[in-house]
C-alpha positions in Angstrom: 117.0 112.1 37.4 117.7 115.2 39.7 115.1 118.4 39.9 118.2 120.7 38.5 118.5 118.5 35.2 114.9 118.1 35.2 114.7 122.2 35.0 117.1 122.7 32.4 115.5 120.0 30.4 112.1 121.4 30.6 113.9 125.0 30.0 115.2 123.8 26.6 112.1 122.1 25.7 109.9 125.2 26.5 113.0 126.9 24.2 112.9 124.7 21.8 109.1 124.6 20.9 108.6 128.2 21.4 111.3 128.3 18.0 114.8 128.0 20.1 118.0 126.2 18.9 120.9 124.6 21.2 123.8 124.2 20.1 127.3 123.3 20.2 130.2 126.2 19.2 133.4 125.8 19.1 136.4 128.0 19.7 140.1 128.4 19.5 142.1 131.0 22.0 145.4 132.1 22.0 147.3 134.3 24.6 151.2 134.3 25.6 150.1 133.0 28.8 148.8 129.9 30.0 146.5 132.0 33.0 145.6 134.0 30.0 144.2 132.2 28.3 142.0 130.7 31.0 140.9 134.2 32.0 140.2 135.0 28.1 138.0 132.1 27.8 136.2 132.5 31.4 135.5 135.9 30.0 134.5 134.6 26.7 132.0 132.5 27.9 130.7 134.8 30.3 129.9 137.3 27.4 127.9 134.3 25.3 125.7 134.0 28.5 125.0 137.7 28.9 124.5 138.0 25.2 120.6 139.2 24.1 118.6 136.1 23.2 121.0 133.6 24.9 118.8 131.4 27.6 121.6 129.7 29.1 125.1 128.7 28.0 127.8 126.6 29.4 131.3 126.5 28.1 134.3 124.1 28.9 138.0 125.3 28.0 140.2 122.6 27.2 143.5 122.8 29.3 146.1 125.9 27.6 148.5 123.8 25.5 152.3 125.9 24.7 152.3 127.1 21.1 155.5 126.8 18.8 158.9 127.6 20.5 156.8 128.1 23.6 155.7 131.8 22.9 152.1 131.7 22.8 149.5 129.0 24.9 146.3 127.8 22.5 143.3 126.3 24.1 139.6 125.2 22.7 136.8 125.8 24.3 133.1 124.4 23.6 130.1 126.4 24.4 126.6 124.4 24.4 124.1 126.8 23.8 120.6 127.5 24.0 119.0 130.5 21.8 115.5 131.7 22.3 115.9 131.7 18.1 117.8 131.1 14.8 118.9 135.0 14.4 120.4 135.1 18.4 122.5 131.5 17.5 123.4 133.3 13.5 124.5 137.0 15.3 126.8 134.5 17.9 128.3 133.3 15.1 128.6 135.9 12.8 130.2 138.3 16.1 132.8 135.2 17.2 133.6 132.9 14.2 133.7 129.7 15.9 135.5 127.0 14.0 132.7 124.9 13.9 129.0 125.0 15.0 126.8 121.8 15.9 122.9 122.6 15.8 121.7 119.6 18.5 118.2 120.7 18.2 115.8 121.1 16.7 115.9 118.7 13.8 114.5 121.2 11.3 115.3 125.2 10.8 111.9 126.9 10.1 112.2 130.9 9.8 109.4 133.1 8.9 109.8 135.7 6.1 110.7 138.3 8.2 113.2 136.3 10.3 115.4 135.3 7.1 114.6 138.8 6.5 116.6 139.7 9.5 119.1 137.5 9.0 119.9 138.4 5.4 120.3 141.9 6.8 122.4 141.1 9.5 124.6 139.2 7.0 124.8 142.1 5.2 125.4 144.7 7.5 128.4 142.5 9.1 129.8 142.4 5.9 130.0 145.7 4.8 131.7 146.6 8.6 134.1 143.5 7.8 135.0 145.4 4.3 134.7 148.4 5.4 137.7 147.3 8.2 140.0 145.7 5.5 139.6 148.4 2.9 140.3 151.3 5.4 143.2 149.6 6.5 144.5 149.0 2.9 142.9 151.4 0.6 144.7 154.5 -1.0 143.2 158.3 0.3 141.6 158.4 -3.2 139.7 154.8 -2.5 138.3 155.3 0.5 137.1 158.9 -0.8 135.4 156.9 -3.5 134.4 154.3 -1.3 132.6 156.7 1.0 130.6 158.5 -1.9 129.5 154.6 -3.1 128.1 154.6 0.9 126.3 157.7 0.6 124.8 156.4 -2.6 123.8 153.4 -1.0 122.1 154.9 1.5 120.2 157.3 -0.1 119.0 154.1 -2.3 118.0 152.6 1.1 115.8 155.9 2.6 114.0 155.7 -1.0 113.2 152.4 -0.5 112.0 152.7 2.7 110.2 155.1 2.1 107.9 153.5 -1.0 107.4 150.6 1.5 105.9 153.2 4.4 103.7 154.3 1.2 102.3 151.6 0.5 101.6 150.3 4.0 99.6 153.3 3.9 
């Protein structure tokens, strides 16, 4: 085994012992030109590599193929990623929407209660952003006003819950 591969194995083993996750993420990508697909793919993989909580990532971009009637090109990207924790992997999935995910290591995911809370909060916040984006594009002005009123009420309730929790800690 070469020294470099041994180093990658050691890094991987340590990260997984410390709560990391090794996974394969699968994405599709489309653009008008073959070169654009390739450039987008490289840029995307570089973005994943630089994401906070990513220990390392390696991407393979399939050769782009022309789409229907030669209008667009499509390709798929496989990204092998080692994250420092499950939350980082979940965030990558929420942010980039892979069409498939395969966790290769560890065999079991254990979350501390605070990690579960963080993950659920992340899911809720992301879902709320998607709903907001969709609704603001299709809603009538009065529906948007009602949505904003409900968000204000929700924010006030959240503030009260946080204040109550702070009072319990003291």
